[in-house]
N, C-alpha and C positions, 0 to 999 in steps of 0.2 A: 694825595691820591685824587684822581678826577672823579667826577660824578657820573654814574652810569645812567644813561637816558632810559626813559620809559620804553617798553616794548611797542612795536608797531603792530596793531592788531587789525586785520582786514577781513571781514566776513564777506563771502561771495555766494550769492544765491545760485544753487545747482540748476542746471538747464532742466526745464520740464516741471520745476517745483512751483506750482501756481496756487495751491491750496494748502491749508494747515493740515498736518504738520509740514512746515517749510524746512527744506534741507539746505544747509550751508556748508561750505568748506571754509574753515577759519584759518588764515595764515598768520602765524605769530612769529615775528622776527625781533630778536633781542641781541644786543651787543653784550658780550660777556665780560666780566671783570678781568678774566685771564684768557690768554690764547689757549685753544684746545686743539688736540690732534684731529685732523680732518678724517682720518680713517677709522676712528673710534666713535661709534654712535652714542650720543648722550641719552640719558634717561630723562623723560618729562611726560607726565600724565596730567593735562589740565583739567581742572574741575570748574564747570560752568554753572552759575546760579542766576536766577532772575533777580533783579534788583527793583526796578520800577518801570512804569509805563507812564508817558505824559502825552497829552494832545498838543500838537504843534500847529495844526490848522484843521479846517474841515476835512474829515475822513482821513487825517494823517496823524500818525502816532510815532513816538520814538520809544523803543524798548531799550532799557539799560541792562546790560549783562555784566556780571562780575566774573572774572577769570582769576584763578589761583592755581599755582603749581610751583614746584621746585625743579629747576634744571640740575641734573647731576652729570658732571663731565670730568674728563681727565685732562689736566693741564699739560701743555707740551713739555714742561720741565719735570713732570712727575711720572707716575706709573699707575696701573690700575688699582693699586692699593692706597693711593693718595688722591682721592677725588675732591673736587670743589663743588660747591652748591650755590645756586643763585635763585632767589625767590622772584616770581612774577605775581603781583597782586594788583590788579587794576580793572577799571570798567571800560567798556566800549558800547557803542550804540548801533542798533539795527533799525532803520526806518520801516514802518509798516503802514500800508494803505488798507483801510477797512471802513465800510459804510456804517457798521454798528460799533459802538464803543466796546473794545475788548474788556472782558472782566477777569479772565483767567489766562496766565501765561506760564508755560512750562518749557524749561530748556533741558536738553540732555545731550551730553557730549559722547563721542565715540573714541575709538582707538587711534591715537595720533601717529604720524610718521615724522620722525626727528632726524635732524642732521646738523652737522657743522659744515658750513659752506665757505669756499675760498676760491681764489684765482687759480687757473691751471698751474701746475708744478709747485703750488704752495703746500707746505706740510702742516702749517698751523693757521688758525683763524680765530677771531673773536666773534664771528657772526653765527648765531644759533637761529635755525629756522624749524618750525613745527607746522605741519598741516593737520588740522583736527576736524573731523565731521561734527556738525552741531545740528540738532533737530530742535525746531522752535514751533511749539503748539500754541495756537491763539484761539480763544473761544470767547 
């Protein structure tokens, strides 16, 4: 059995979000262990938590955030009574510019939008995508 790669986690700062709390849209893309039906929405609710902050240069910091959640999906050769699960548990970084050294960091996730995505006319795919809002408060 082949090794499943890590999720690709990309935080994008929302337009107009220039002061704390900062609002991000976090794109989470994961290759699933099994093909899943494109028409059936998977279940996934990511939990975000602050891990650490480190100084990388003058007035520049890197916030490490931990993401944890379980994708629940229906494989193409199964039915809704026979679901598969796949855990995502990994860290990602968000760069922060601040004149003062941050002392408190709080992260809070919102309700995600989840999907199995594929090519046109394709019935099954192994590509899971989630878009989740994330609020980052820095003081």
